[in-house]
C-alpha positions in Angstrom: 2.1 5.7 -42.9 4.4 4.4 -40.5 3.6 3.8 -36.7 6.0 6.7 -36.0 4.4 9.1 -38.3 1.3 8.6 -37.1 1.4 9.1 -33.6 3.2 12.9 -33.7 4.3 14.2 -30.1 4.8 12.4 -26.7 4.6 8.6 -27.7 4.7 7.5 -24.5 1.8 9.7 -23.3 -0.4 8.0 -26.0 0.5 4.3 -24.8 -0.3 5.0 -21.2 -3.2 7.0 -21.6 -4.5 4.5 -24.1 -4.0 1.5 -21.9 -5.8 3.6 -19.4 -8.9 4.6 -21.5 -9.1 1.0 -22.3 -8.9 -0.1 -18.2 -11.6 2.6 -17.5 -14.0 0.9 -19.7 -13.5 -2.9 -18.5 -12.6 -2.0 -14.8 -15.9 0.2 -14.6 -17.9 -2.4 -16.4 -17.0 -5.1 -13.7 -17.3 -2.9 -10.5 -20.9 -1.8 -11.6 -22.2 -5.3 -11.6 -23.0 -5.0 -7.6 -25.8 -2.4 -9.0 -27.6 -5.1 -11.3 -28.0 -7.4 -8.2 -31.4 -6.7 -7.1 -32.9 -5.8 -10.6 -31.5 -9.3 -11.7 -33.3 -11.1 -8.6 -36.6 -9.2 -9.5 -36.6 -9.7 -13.2 -35.2 -13.5 -13.0 -36.6 -14.6 -9.7 -33.0 -16.0 -9.0 -32.4 -15.2 -5.1 -29.1 -13.5 -3.7 -27.3 -16.7 -3.3 -27.3 -17.8 -6.8 -27.0 -14.3 -8.1 -24.0 -13.9 -5.9 -22.5 -17.3 -7.0 -23.0 -16.0 -10.7 -20.4 -13.3 -9.7 -18.5 -14.8 -7.6 -17.8 -17.6 -10.4 -16.9 -13.9 -12.6 -14.6 -13.3 -10.1 -12.5 -16.0 -10.5 -12.9 -16.2 -14.0 -11.4 -12.9 -14.6 -8.2 -13.9 -12.0 -8.0 -16.8 -14.5 -8.2 -15.2 -17.4 -5.1 -12.9 -16.6 -2.2 -15.2 -17.0 -3.6 -17.0 -19.6 -4.5 -13.8 -21.9 -1.0 -12.7 -20.1 0.7 -15.7 -21.4 -0.7 -15.1 -25.2 0.1 -11.6 -25.5 3.7 -12.0 -24.0 4.1 -14.9 -27.1 1.8 -13.9 -29.7 1.3 -9.9 -29.1 -1.6 -8.1 -26.9 -3.5 -6.5 -30.0 -5.5 -9.8 -30.8 -5.8 -10.4 -26.8 -7.8 -6.9 -26.7 -9.7 -7.4 -29.5 -10.9 -11.2 -28.3 -12.0 -9.6 -24.9 -13.9 -6.3 -26.2 -16.3 -8.8 -28.3 -16.6 -11.3 -25.3 -17.3 -8.4 -22.9 -20.0 -7.2 -25.1 -21.1 -10.6 -26.0 -21.5 -11.3 -22.2 -23.2 -8.0 -21.2 -25.5 -8.6 -24.1 -26.7 -12.3 -23.3 -27.2 -11.2 -19.6 -30.4 -9.4 -20.5 -31.3 -12.7 -22.2 -30.7 -15.2 -19.5 -33.6 -16.5 -16.9 -31.5 -19.2 -15.2 -28.4 -20.0 -13.0 -26.2 -21.4 -15.2 -27.4 -19.2 -18.1 -26.2 -16.1 -15.8 -23.1 -17.7 -15.0 -22.1 -18.7 -18.4 -23.0 -15.1 -19.4 -21.8 -12.6 -16.6 -19.7 -15.0 -14.6 -17.4 -16.7 -18.2 -18.0 -14.3 -20.8 -18.5 -10.6 -19.2 -15.8 -11.6 -16.8 -13.0 -13.0 -19.2 -13.7 -10.4 -21.5 -12.8 -8.1 -19.0 -10.1 -10.0 -18.3 -8.7 -9.9 -21.5 -8.4 -6.2 -21.3 -7.3 -5.7 -17.7 -4.1 -5.0 -15.7 -2.0 -7.8 -16.6 -2.3 -7.3 -20.4 -2.1 -3.6 -20.1 0.4 -3.1 -17.4 2.4 -6.0 -19.7 2.9 -4.0 -22.6 3.4 -0.9 -21.2 6.2 -2.0 -18.7 8.2 -3.6 -21.2 7.7 -0.3 -23.5 9.5 2.0 -21.0 12.6 2.5 -19.0 12.4 1.4 -15.4 12.2 4.5 -13.9 8.9 5.2 -15.6 7.1 1.9 -15.0 6.0 2.6 -11.1 3.8 6.1 -12.3 2.7 4.8 -15.8 1.1 2.0 -13.7 -0.6 4.5 -11.5 -1.8 6.1 -14.3 -3.0 3.4 -16.1 -4.8 2.0 -12.6 -6.3 5.4 -12.5 -8.0 5.0 -15.3 -9.5 1.6 -14.1 -10.6 3.6 -10.8 -12.0 6.9 -13.1 -14.5 4.3 -14.8 -15.7 3.2 -11.8 -16.5 6.6 -10.8 -18.2 7.4 -14.1 -19.8 4.0 -15.5 -21.7 3.2 -11.5 -23.7 6.2 -11.4 -24.3 6.3 -15.0 -25.4 2.6 -14.8 -27.5 3.5 -11.7 -28.9 6.4 -13.8 -30.2 4.1 -16.5 -31.5 1.7 -13.9 -33.5 4.0 -12.6 -35.0 5.6 -15.9 -35.0 3.0 -18.5 -34.2 -0.3 -16.7 -31.1 -2.7 -15.9 -31.4 -4.1 -19.7 -30.9 -0.9 -21.0 -27.8 -0.1 -18.4 -26.3 -3.7 -19.4 -26.7 -2.9 -23.2 -25.0 0.4 -22.6 -22.2 -1.5 -20.7 -22.0 -3.9 -23.9 -21.8 -0.9 -26.4 -19.0 0.7 -24.0 -17.0 -2.6 -24.4 -16.8 -2.4 -28.0 -15.5 1.4 -27.7 -12.0 -0.2 -26.5 -11.7 -1.5 -30.1 -10.1 1.7 -31.5 -8.2 1.9 -28.4 -6.4 -1.1 -28.6 -5.2 0.3 -32.1 -4.1 3.3 -30.5 -2.1 1.3 -28.0 -0.7 -1.2 -30.6 0.5 1.8 -32.4 2.0 3.7 -29.8 3.8 0.9 -28.9 5.4 0.1 -31.9 6.1 3.5 -32.4 8.0 3.8 -28.6 10.5 1.4 -30.1 12.2 -1.7 -28.6 11.4 -3.5 -25.2 13.4 -1.7 -22.4 15.6 -4.0 -20.1 14.2 -4.7 -16.4 18.0 -5.7 -15.7 21.6 -5.4 -16.4 23.6 -6.3 -19.4 24.2 -9.7 -19.2 21.6 -11.1 -17.4 19.8 -14.3 -18.9 16.0 -13.6 -18.6 15.3 -12.7 -22.1 17.1 -16.4 -23.0 14.8 -18.0 -20.5 11.7 -20.0 -21.8 8.0 -19.1 -19.7 8.5 -22.8 -18.0 11.9 -21.8 -16.5 10.6 -18.3 -15.6 7.8 -20.1 -13.6 10.1 -22.3 -11.7 12.0 -19.6 -10.7 8.9 -18.0 -9.3 7.7 -20.6 -7.8 10.6 -21.2 -5.6 10.7 -17.5 -4.4 9.1 -16.7 -1.0 8.8 -12.9 -2.0 6.7 -13.8 -4.6 4.0 -16.0 -2.5 3.7 -13.1 -0.2 2.6 -10.9 -3.2 -0.1 -13.9 -3.8 -1.3 -13.9 -0.1 -1.4 -10.0 0.0 -3.2 -10.1 -3.2 -5.5 -12.7 -1.7 -7.0 -10.5 0.5 -7.3 -7.5 -1.7 -9.6 -9.7 -3.8 -11.7 -10.7 -1.1 -12.2 -7.4 0.3 -13.1 -5.6 -3.1 -15.4 -8.7 -4.7 -17.3 -8.4 -1.5 -17.9 -4.7 -1.2 -18.2 -4.1 -5.0 -21.0 -6.9 -5.1 -22.6 -6.3 -1.6 -22.3 -2.7 -1.0 -25.5 -2.3 -2.3 -27.3 -4.6 -0.1 -25.5 -3.1 2.8 -27.0 0.3 1.8 -30.3 -1.6 1.6 -30.4 -3.1 5.0 -29.7 0.2 6.1 -32.7 1.4 4.7 -31.2 3.6 2.7 -32.1 4.6 -1.1 -29.9 3.1 -4.1 -28.4 6.7 -4.7 -26.4 6.0 -1.8 -24.7 2.9 -3.5 -24.1 3.9 -6.4 -22.7 7.5 -4.9 -20.4 5.4 -2.6 -19.0 3.3 -5.6 -18.6 6.2 -7.6 -16.7 8.2 -4.7 -14.7 5.0 -4.1 -13.4 5.1 -8.5 -12.7 8.8 -7.8 -10.7 8.4 -4.4 -8.6 5.7 -6.3 -7.6 7.7 -8.8 -5.6 9.9 -6.4 -4.6 6.7 -4.3 -3.2 4.9 -7.4 -1.5 8.4 -9.0 0.3 8.5 -5.4 1.1 5.3 -4.8 2.6 5.4 -8.4 4.5 8.4 -7.5 5.4 7.0 -4.0 6.8 3.5 -5.6 9.6 5.7 -7.2 10.5 7.0 -3.6 9.7 4.4 -1.2 10.1 0.6 -0.7 6.8 -1.1 -2.4 6.6 -3.4 0.5 5.9 -0.8 2.9 3.4 0.9 1.0 1.4 -2.4 0.5 2.0 -2.6 4.2 0.2 0.7 5.0 -2.3 0.3 2.3 -3.6 -3.1 4.0 -3.4 -1.7 7.7 -5.5 1.5 6.2 -8.2 -0.9 5.2 -8.3 -2.9 8.4 -8.6 0.3 10.4 -11.1 2.1 8.3 -13.5 -0.9 8.6 -12.8 -0.7 12.3 -14.3 3.1 12.5 -16.9 1.9 10.0 -18.3 -0.6 12.1 -18.4 1.9 15.0 -20.2 4.4 13.4 -23.8 4.9 12.9 -25.4 3.8 9.5 -26.1 7.0 7.5 -25.5 8.1 4.1 -22.4 10.8 5.5 -20.8 7.5 6.9 -21.0 5.2 3.8 -19.9 8.4 2.1 -17.1 9.0 4.0 -16.5 5.3 4.4 -16.0 5.2 0.8 -13.6 8.0 0.6 -11.2 6.1 2.8 -11.2 2.8 0.9 -10.9 4.3 -2.3 -7.4 5.5 -1.8 -6.2 2.3 -1.2 -9.1 0.3 -3.4 -6.6 -0.6 -6.2 -3.8 1.0 -4.6 -2.0 -2.6 -4.1 -1.8 -2.9 -8.0 1.0 -0.7 -8.9 3.5 -1.7 -5.7 2.7 -5.3 -6.6 3.4 -5.2 -10.3 6.8 -3.3 -9.6 7.4 -5.9 -7.2 7.1 -8.6 -9.8 8.9 -6.4 -12.5 11.7 -6.0 -9.9 12.1 -9.4 -8.5 11.6 -11.1 -12.1 11.8 -8.5 -14.7 9.6 -7.9 -17.7 9.7 -10.3 -20.1 7.0 -12.3 -18.6 5.4 -9.8 -16.7 1.7 -10.0 -18.2 2.2 -14.1 -16.7 3.9 -13.6 -13.7 1.6 -10.6 -12.4 -1.3 -12.4 -13.8 -0.7 -15.5 -11.6 -0.8 -13.0 -8.5 -4.1 -11.5 -10.5 -5.5 -15.3 -10.2 -5.0 -15.7 -6.6 -6.5 -12.0 -6.1 -9.8 -13.3 -7.9 -9.3 -16.6 -6.2 -10.1 -14.5 -2.6 -12.6 -12.5 -5.1 -14.5 -15.2 -5.4 -15.1 -16.4 -1.8 -15.7 -12.7 -0.9 -19.0 -12.4 -3.5 -20.0 -16.0 -2.8 -19.6 -15.8 1.2 -21.1 -12.5 1.3 -24.6 -13.6 0.0 -24.6 -16.5 2.2 -23.8 -14.6 4.9 -26.6 -12.4 4.3 -28.9 -15.6 3.9 -27.6 -17.4 7.0 -27.2 -14.5 9.5 -29.9 -11.6 7.8 -26.7 -9.2 7.6 -23.1 -9.0 6.6 -21.5 -8.3 10.2 -19.2 -11.4 10.3 -18.0 -10.7 6.6 -16.7 -7.5 7.8 -14.7 -9.0 10.7 -13.4 -11.6 8.5 -12.5 -8.6 5.9 -11.0 -6.7 8.7 -9.0 -9.6 9.8 -7.5 -10.6 6.3 -7.1 -7.1 5.5 -4.3 -6.8 8.9 -2.9 -10.5 8.4 -2.0 -9.0 4.2 -0.5 -6.0 6.1 2.1 -8.3 7.9 2.7 -10.9 5.3 4.2 -8.0 2.9 7.1 -7.4 5.4 9.2 -10.2 4.9 9.4 -9.7 0.9 12.8 -9.0 -0.3 13.2 -6.2 -2.8 15.8 -7.7 -5.3 16.4 -9.2 -8.3 15.9 -13.4 -8.0 19.1 -14.7 -9.3 18.8 -16.0 -12.6 20.8 -19.8 -13.0 23.9 -19.6 -14.8 
């Protein structure tokens, strides 16, 4: 049976929603790890700094995996990348339940788990869908895929906390391992849908040289472009912000003498709110200039943190804060990916966008790691909140000089 016969109906729907379902699992698993910090510390005897460092390594490895797996997918196809990633993610989750040293935890959750999640994440999934869709459909498709990742956080964070509270953190981690393996059949659906959808849609007008360029030539062109580096700088701040919150928001809730359910509920609200934010930003990306969307997303984050610092620390405050942050949480992804595609086309989108995600996760490394150091050094996260707010404001301004036009290719 051919791929076209195997998938009746709108094949674009299969393509986009299969990618969204994969991201639901990989992103939901990653964004739930902060709930395991205290149980891991109690079970292994490792301190907050050691656990924060392992999770910070995971932030960096997840980012490093993006351009590597993106380049492999661009060159050899994405199906094998997604399958290898599923196995790595499941193995990392399983091994995390067996380690007792800082090195073992770093290898399990910081390398295997993170690399596996990276293989089944934005650069691979948005890359394959963008190359199979017409330019006018790409921004909204990226928003739908991004919403899948946010929905994963909404579903898996409270589920993980429920299992931790009833059956223990080991059972919760094994649940994430089993969920990772569920991406294997989804990868097959995505493969069949992409084949059925037909040939890659061009990003540029006929006669552009992009299809004949090598990856090295494209990287050299991107490396000389100021707008591309502005996207990197903004994404660095985005990674710092998200990694700090997803790793240390449960600790902030604990410092306020509130139950762990408030942290799980806040993470779930962030995920649900970002479904709205991702779909909205995906639609707006087809109407307004994407650099202005990034400006308002980052500015909203800075204002939300300022308001949070002025409010009393109650459960209602955390929930309201989470709802506002959630709208902007991963809403930076569709316009950033859209701008990369607009500047350089989609032939090497998985690689070029993957490199911006590497910058995102370098910021994530510092957000996760410095949060643990700040808690030990100062007893709270006060200085981290001020740093996060300052960086968000800087990111809003950094995006303004971006030029939204195709970079001219050399003759």
